[in-house]
N, C-alpha and C positions, 0 to 999 in steps of 0.2 A: 813710334819706334824710330823712323827716319829722322825726326827732329832731335831725338836724343843723340843719335850718331853725329849729326851736324854740330851740335853744341860741344862735342868732344873733339872736334877737328879730326875726325877719322876719314881717310880718303876712301871714297866709294867708287868701285869699278863699274858696277851696273846695278840697276834696280828695276824690278818688274812688278806690275799690279795686274791681277786677274779678277775682274768683277764677276765673271761667271763661276769662279771657284770660291764663292761666298766671300769675296773681297780679300782673298789671300794675296800676299805680297812677299817678296824677298829682296834683300839687299846684299850684294857681294862686296866684301871689303878688299881693297887693293893692297894686298900684303902677300908675303911668302912665309908660311903656307897661306893658302886662300881660305878665308872664313866667310860664312854666309849666315845671316840672320833671317829667319823665315817666320812670318805670321800666318798661321793656318786659320783662316776665317771661319771654317766650319767648326773646328774643335776649340777655337779661341785659345790657341796655344802659341807661344813664341819659342822658337827653337834656335839654338846656336849649333852650327855644323862646321866641320873642317873637311877640306878636300884631302883625302888619303887614297893613294893608288887609283887615281882617276874616278873616285866615287865619294859622295858626301857621307860623312859619319857624324852622328849626333854626339855633341859634347854635353849639352844641357837642354832640358825642356822645362818651360815655365808656364804655368796656367794663370798667373796673375796678369791683370790687364796692363800693368806698367812694363813688364818685361825687365824689371830692375835687376834681377839676378842674372839674366842673360847678358845685359850690358856690362855689369860688373865683371863677369867671367870673360867677356870679350876683351875688355880693357886689360885684365890681368894677363890674358894670352898674348896680346899685342905687346905689352910691356916686357914679356919674357923672351921676345924674339931678339 
């Protein structure tokens, strides 16, 4: 997931990894509005979220291992800014 974002030259604001939460991780994109890509290690789901009204809202949830649909949606969102 993080590798896919780096190849797209997307600016990352921060990234976290939590081994105790089944290897879950998230990456926040340095943009306005703020986007976050979350990998839920327990559910094996990749989620694209957007910050709205000081809370994260789900834009897309993808159960494929590649997260291809999430990355495509993120790129479309960033291009629309």
